[in-house]
C-alpha positions, 0 to 999 in steps of 0.5 A, spaced: 578 510 512 571 507 516 571 513 520 571 517 514 566 513 510 561 514 516 562 521 517 560 522 509 554 517 510 552 521 516 552 528 512 549 525 506 543 522 511 543 529 515 542 533 508 537 527 506 533 528 512 533 536 511 530 535 504 525 531 506 522 536 511 523 542 506 519 538 501 514 535 506 513 542 509 512 546 502 507 541 499 503 541 506 502 548 506 502 550 499 497 545 496 489 543 498 490 535 499 484 530 498 483 526 504 482 520 500 486 519 494 489 513 490 486 509 496 487 502 492 495 503 493 493 502 500 490 496 501 496 492 501 499 486 498 502 479 500 498 474 504 503 473 509 503 481 510 496 481 510 495 476 515 499 480 520 495 486 519 500 489 515 505 490 521 511 489 516 515 495 515 521 494 520 522 486 518 520 486 510 525 483 506 523 480 500 520 481 493 514 485 496 518 490 500 518 494 494 511 495 496 512 495 504 518 498 505 523 499 499 529 498 504 528 491 505 530 489 498 537 489 501 535 483 504 534 479 498 539 473 496 536 471 489 531 474 484 524 473 486 517 473 483 511 474 487 503 474 485 497 475 488 489 475 486 484 477 491 476 479 490 472 484 494 465 486 495 462 479 493 467 478 487 465 485 484 472 488 484 478 484 482 485 486 485 491 483 482 499 484 484 505 482 481 512 483 483 519 482 481 526 484 485 533 482 484 540 484 488 544 488 483 551 487 488 552 486 495 551 494 496 544 495 492 538 491 489 532 493 485 525 491 484 518 493 480 511 491 481 504 492 478 497 493 481 491 493 478 484 494 482 478 494 477 471 493 476 469 490 469 462 489 465 459 495 469 452 497 465 452 504 462 445 506 462 446 514 461 443 513 454 437 508 456 432 514 456 432 518 449 430 525 449 423 523 448 422 519 454 423 513 450 426 507 454 431 503 449 435 497 452 439 497 446 442 503 448 445 500 454 453 498 454 458 496 458 464 499 461 470 498 466 473 502 471 480 500 473 486 503 477 493 501 475 499 502 480 506 501 477 512 502 482 520 502 480 524 501 487 532 501 488 535 500 495 542 501 498 546 499 504 549 504 508 556 505 510 553 505 517 552 498 520 545 495 520 542 501 516 539 501 509 534 505 505 530 505 499 526 509 494 520 508 490 518 511 483 510 510 482 506 511 476 499 511 477 494 510 471 486 510 472 481 509 467 473 510 468 471 507 461 470 512 456 468 518 461 475 520 464 482 517 465 488 520 469 496 519 470 499 520 476 506 520 479 510 520 486 515 517 490 516 513 497 522 513 501 524 507 506 529 506 511 531 500 516 535 499 521 537 493 525 541 492 532 542 487 537 536 483 534 531 488 533 529 491 527 526 498 526 523 501 519 520 507 517 516 508 510 514 515 508 509 514 502 507 519 497 513 523 500 512 529 495 505 528 494 502 524 488 499 528 483 494 525 479 492 529 472 485 527 470 483 528 462 475 528 462 471 526 456 467 533 455 462 529 450 461 524 455 460 529 460 455 533 456 450 527 455 449 527 463 450 534 465 443 536 465 441 529 468 439 532 475 436 539 475 441 544 478 447 538 479 452 536 475 453 543 471 460 544 471 466 539 470 469 536 476 477 538 478 482 535 474 487 535 479 488 530 485 493 530 490 495 524 495 497 527 501 503 523 505 503 518 510 508 515 515 509 508 517 514 506 522 515 500 526 519 495 530 520 487 530 524 482 533 524 474 532 525 470 538 528 463 536 526 457 541 528 450 542 526 445 537 526 449 531 520 454 533 520 461 532 516 467 534 516 474 530 513 480 534 511 486 530 508 493 531 506 498 526 504 506 527 500 508 521 500 516 521 496 520 516 496 528 516 488 529 516 483 528 522 479 521 521 476 516 525 482 513 528 483 512 535 489 517 535 486 523 532 487 531 532 486 537 528 490 535 521 493 529 524 491 521 526 494 515 527 492 508 528 497 502 531 497 495 528 500 488 531 502 482 528 505 475 530 508 470 526 509 463 529 514 458 525 516 451 525 523 449 521 522 455 517 517 451 513 510 452 516 507 459 519 501 461 523 500 468 523 495 473 527 494 481 526 490 486 529 489 493 526 485 499 523 482 501 530 477 506 529 472 510 533 465 509 530 459 513 532 453 509 534 446 510 533 445 513 540 451 518 538 456 514 543 463 512 540 465 504 539 472 502 538 472 497 532 478 494 529 480 489 523 482 482 526 486 478 521 489 471 521 493 467 516 497 461 514 504 460 510 508 454 507 515 454 504 519 449 501 525 449 497 524 457 495 516 456 494 512 460 499 504 459 498 501 464 503 493 465 505 490 470 509 483 471 512 482 478 512 478 484 510 479 492 507 474 495 512 472 496 519 470 489 523 463 488 521 463 493 516 465 489 510 465 482 508 472 478 510 476 476 504 480 470 502 487 472 499 492 467 497 499 469 494 505 465 492 512 467 492 518 464 488 525 464 489 528 464 482 534 460 484 531 454 484 531 453 476 538 453 476 
């Protein structure tokens, strides 16, 4: 019976892989994809992961796996909840995240999460000057712009020993005051495999591409349509398509005497467009990330990571490699994890560092 189940599992996986290739090829060849779209969904969540430069695709195994790799939800033993708040750009932008996940049975698990990235109280000065050229500050109003991402995850253990997979269904909601709003939908697919203490992970983001359809307020657009002569005469495109991304990695946890551990993890992040990444060609770019986590008695953790390697053109036209270093601390006690990361979301020297805190709670402590 075991051989029969393994054979059936292999056949299912082969068909799934073929379907992915067909869908992926069709979407790439049949659509014009934007280089940057829904970028707020790529910032990352959980201070523990951010402290390791996001190199967690292979070993993620808690409530935050719904974001990093839904296959990792299979490592859950109890219901968990996670919260994170961060401020970027000198507190101008606020980034919030909440997630919940739970095992269904020994063979499956599920989770859901929500992300908000927003800038509030923006001055709307489009009506500051009237048609006669008079300035009236009473005509200035405030508006907010916010991006929301809602993810629903399902994970399942495969019949093949050490193998598990998961899928994300994503709903994207983006709002720019009264000017425009959009809805978007997409899917992620994740895999994890463990053998002899080594863990391997593959995350296919926006595997079918993610579509955002915009609704633009034409009345608001008309008020600024002729603000700059010769510009802003036509409505912008109302369809935005997010290209697929691939992340794969591996990790290994080493245990020492006296309850010391060291987790070593690597990631390779691939995009299907040319960029400033240190590995780049026509229609392709990739950048590595490396993370380390030292632990003591599974209670105190020190994390280091480096990633986001980019070729940056200097003023003298020479190329310089920039990178993003990260560090973090973690504390775990009786099912409560508090983590801190010192990081940024841009290249080294191009963006201010950000202090990020997150908390994860195993709900079994309330039983």
